[in-house]
N, C-alpha and C positions, 0 to 999 in steps of 0.2 A: 552826868547825874549826880546827885546830891544824896542819895538814898544810901544809908547804911545796911539795910536789911530788905530783901525782895521777900514779898508775902505770897504765900499760895493759898488758891482754893483746891483741895483734893476731891474730885468726884468718886466715890465708890472705897470702900473700906472692907473689901474681901482679901482673897491671897495676895493679889499684885500689890493694891493700896496698903496691905498691913506691909509688904515688903519694902514699899516706899519710903512708908514712915520711919522703918526701924534703919534705912540705910541713912536717912537725914540726920536721926538722932545721933548714929553711932559714928558718924563721918563729919559731922559740924565742922571740924576744924579744917579738916583737909579740903571741903568744898570751900569754905571760906579763903583758904589760901589759892585756891585755884582759879576763883571768879572775883576775889577782892570783897565780896559782900556777904552777908550772912542771908541765910536762907530761915524762914520762920513757914510753918504751916497753919494758918491763921483759923481755916474752917476747912472741914469735912463733912460733904454730902453722902447721906445714910437713907436707907429706907425705914431702918428702925433703932432710934435712939437708945432703945433702953436694952436692946440686947447686950448682953455679955462680951466682951473683947479681950483679946490676948494683949493689948497695950491700954490698960484703963487710965494712963497718964492723959489720954486724948480724949476722953468723955466731955471734957468742958467745951470742946470746940466743935463736938457734932453738932447737924443740924440735918431736919429732913425737908428743908426750904432752899430750893436750888438758887433762888434771890438773894439769899445772905452771903452766898459767892458772886453770884454775877451783877449784883449792884453794888458791891462795895469798892467805893475807889481805891483803897489801900491795896487790893488784892489784884497783883500784876499777871501772875501767871495760873492758868487753871490746868490742873493734871488731870485728865479723864481716864479711868480705868474701869468704868461701869460696865461697858461692853454693848454689844447690840446696836440697831440703828436709830431708834426712837425710846427714849427721848435725849440721845448722846448727840445724835445731829443738831438738834436745836438747842442744846444746850452751848455747843461749839461755836455755831454760827453766832449765838447769843452774845458770847464772849469774845468773839472777834469784832462786833459790831461794838462792843463797848472798849475796844484798843486793848483788849487782855489777851496775851500770848497763851498758844496752847500746845501741851504735850498729850500725846495719846498713844494708847497701846491698842487700839480699835480697827484691827484689821477688816472686820466686815463692813464698816463704816468707811475706811479709807480706800477699801475698794469697789465700794459703789457710788459713794458720794465725794472721793477725794478732790475731783477737778473742781467742785463747788466749792470746798472747803479753801481749797488755795488760792483761788479765785477772789473770795471773801478779804484772805491774808493779805495778799496783796493789795488789794483795793484799802485795808486801813494801817499798812506798812507793819504787820505782826508777825511774827514766826509760828510755824506750824511744823512739830517734829514729832516723828511716829516710828522711831526705830524699834519699838518692843512690840508692833504689829507683826513682823516678819520675823520668824525663827528665834524667838526670846532673848537669849542673851549675846547671840551672835550679832555683833556690829557689821551686817552686810549694808543695811542702806546707806550709813554713811561713806563706805567705802565705795559703792557706786557712784555717790554723789561727788564725794572730795577724792578718794582714792585713785578713782579710774578718771579722773575729768580730763584728763590729758590723754586718754586711750580712747580707742574704738571697741566696744563690746560686741562681740559677735555671738556668743552664746552663753546662757546659764543652765545650768541643769540642778536640781534641788531636791533633796528628801527634806520636806518642811512641814511634814506632819508625824509629831512624835507617836499618836496612837496607831497608826496604820504601819508605822516602821516597826513598833514591838510586835505587832500581830505577825507581820511576815518575816521578822526576825524568829520568833518563837517557831513558826511553821517551818521554818528551815532547818532550824535546828533541834527541834523535837520530832520532826515529820509528822506534825499534827494538823487537824481540820480546822479548817478557817471559825466554823461555829464553835468549838470549843476553845479556841484560844481568845475569841472574843468575850465569851463569858468570863474568860478569867482576867482579861484586859478590864472588864467592867467591875470584876471581884474586887481588883487592886487598884480602880480609881483612875485609871490611864483611859477609860473609855466611858463616855457618856452611858446613861441608860438609854437613852436614843441617840447610837453612834451615826446617824445618815450621815451629819455633815463633815464626820473624818473618814467613813469608811468607803463613801460614794465622791470622795474627791473634793467636795466643794470648799473645804476649809483651804486644802492645797491652793485651789484654784484661786481664790481669793487672793493667797500669798502672791504666786506666780503672777496676778495681774498688777500688782504691787511692784514687783521687783522688775519687772517689763516695762512698765512704765517710766520707771528712772533709769534704766540701764539702757533703754533705745530711745528714751527722750520721745516719746509717741503716747497719746492717751488713749492708752490700752484701756478696754472695759472688762467685766466679767463676762459677757456673753461672747467675747472674743477669744475666750480659752474653751478648747476641746477639752472635755473630762469624762473621765471612766473610773469606777472606783476599784477596790480589792475584791468586793465581796464574791466574784464569780473566780478568784483564784483556788485553785486547788493544791491540794500537797503534791499530786501526780504532775502538775505543772511544776512545781518547785524542783522536786527530785528529775525531772528531765532537763531541766534548766541546769542544775548542777552537774550532770552527768555531760553535758554538752560546755560547761565553763562559765556559766552564768549564777547570777542570784538575782532574786525578783524583788524589785523596790516598787514602791510608788514613786512615779518620778515625774518631778515639773520640766517642761523643757521650753525655754524659750530662745528662739534660732534666728538670727538674722541674715539672709544672705542678699547682699546688695543693699535695698532699702526695704524689700518685702521681708515681712515676720510671720512667724507662726509661734503659738503658745498653747501648750496642752498640759495635760495631767492625765498621766495613765499607767497600770502596772508595765512595768518595763524589764526584761531581761537585760542586766547591763553584766558585762565582762569581769570575772573574779580579779582581773589584773586593776580594773579602775579603783581606784580611791574611794568611792561613793559605795563600792560594793561593800565594803568593809565597815560602813556606818551603820550599827546597831542598836536594838533597844529603841529608849524612846529619843535618842540623840537627833538630832539636825545637822545638815550640812549642805553647803551651797557652794558650786563648781563654776568659778567664771572664766572664759576665754576671752582676753583680749588680743588686738592685733599686736600691740607692741609688748605689752608683758607676757603673753602666753598663759599658762593655764595657772589657777590658784584655786585655791578652796579654804572656806571657812567653815570651821566644824565646832559643835557645842552643843549646850543642853538647850532644847526648843522651849521649855517652856519651866513653870514653877516660880514659887515666891520671890527670890531673890535674884536669879537669871534676868526674869523678864524686869524687874524692879530696879536692877542694876543698867538696864537699857533705856527706861524711864528716866532715872536720875541722870543719867549722861545726856540724854537730851536735854533735861533742866539746866545742867550744867552749860551747856552751849547757849541756850536762851539767855540765862544770867550774864555771862561773857558778853553776848549780842548787847544787851543793857546797859552793861558796863561802856560797852564802846559807841553806843549810839548807833548801832547797823540793825536792828532787827529788821524784818523783811526783806532784807536785801540779799541772802542767801539762798532763796530758795529760786529753783528754776524750772517754771511750769513746763509741761511737755510742750514742744515748739515744732517737731519734726510730723510730717504728714502720714497717717497711718494707713500703711500699705499691707495688706494682709495676703499670704500666702493661699493660693487655691488647692485643691487635694493634689493634683496632678507635680504642683511644685513641692510638696511636702516630702523628701525624701529619707527613706530610713531602711535598715537591715529588718527582716520578720523573722518571727518565731511563730511556727503552725504544727498544729498536733490535730492530726486529722485519723478518726475509723474508717477503714474501708474495708471491702471484701477482700478474703484473704485467696486470690488467684492470679494467675500469671498476666504479667500485661498491666496490671493495675498502676505500677511506680510511672509507669511509662505514660499513662494517661495524664496522671496528676502534674511530671514534669513537663510535658506537653503545653498544659494550661497556664503553668507559668512561664514558658518559653514563648508562647504566643503573645504575651506583655513583655518581652524580652527581659524578664526577671531569670536571673542564673542562682543556681544552689551553692552555698560554701559548706554546708553539713547534711547529712541524711541519716536517719537513725530509724531501723525499722523492729518492731516488737511485736509478739503474738498477742492477742487481746480477745476477751471473752471465751476463755479455754480452748485458745487455737482456732475457733470459728471464723474470728476476722482479725485484722491487723491493725496495730497502729504506726500511723506514719509519722516522723517527727523532721520537721524541716528548718534550717535557718537559711535565708536566702542572703543574696548581695542585696545591694542597695536597689529600692524599687518605691515608686511613688505610691501614695496612701490611695490615691484614685485608683490605679492600676490594680493595687492588692484588693481593694474594695471590689473590683470587677472579677479578680479572680475567685475570691470568696463566694461571689455570686455564684459565677460559673461551675465552682465544687458542688454547690446546693443541687445543682441541676444535672451531676453525673449518678448515674444509679450506681455506681460502685463505691459513691461515697455515702456511708453511714451519718457521719455526723463530723463537723469541725468545731472538736472539742475546745480549741484555743487558739487565739491570735495575738502576739505580743510585737511590739515595738522593741529591736534590739538596739542598745548602744552601748560604746565603751571598745568597740572592736577597732581594727585601725581604719575601716573607712565608716562607721557610723558616727 
């Protein structure tokens, strides 16, 4: 190519968009040395061009008209950081149709419409990169596609939502209630006014769908992910977990046994000896197990202006290098394996159960018999007085059991007269057999 400068159209000038501009401006010399080309932001799409901004030098390139970016033949790359599904999907597809490469940080869009976008990119010979859509500044997607290209990934576990990790960390460290910590997180700006997407696990589920698609090379969809949020987690659950050697984390799990796959997001008891147990606050981490490499973990800030913008600019550098070499559109590997999802009898895990029962002789025997009928053995048992000694609380950690069998056990417990309430049931990870 005979260009000396690559020109960008930036869609969105909020937190991440501002970070992208700052990095490109501050690192221009380094970027040119890495790519062999200059990088210029020609246009920035915003909703309100009159709004006061922290980088006033860019006011001259602001526009409220998307066609100023999409129909400009000089713009080579569209960087999309506006978020949401629409109009981002329409903008990206239009950009690809016009032969423009795309970098996006849009996890919602890639989780729901990634297949359509990647197919269009392949048709047009364009690049689409989306490292910033999962875990902010942690380079996990590139690692899955390139770093593990010679390996076979069998398991990924991720703390991929900073809001929920902050809440659970504060509950663990301070012994606080969920509702109180949520209010604090909202006051600090870590949680949205409507926190549903975060606390009910949907944000993490979108990210796990993306990780599973790339790690296992199968077309995972959001509806393939079993999702449970943290709104039901109590300080008592966390305290009992600690007593038995566990921390509670909202954990995304993607596991492959043979060709059968399971992907889920749910509150999980994870052994304190596991590296993920010590990931606290708003930090993210993704644990990856490969058949050849064994265990690896990627850790860092999961959000924020500069961490996320760093991932965006890193993808941009890759696009520009590909342009220089004339290999755009050749590096993407679309999912090519058949998707085979496990049924509930194939999903194996250890389980933590917390049950309120009548405080009388023979109760524990009935509970253990119900588990034994499904060939579920016990690893740990703890019994405590409850309700001023009128009842008892039994806490159990099982050995490996299928989700299907555990669901039947829970249903059976509801039918036992001695059982007042099943307070909680959590997956357990990080132990020797988990």
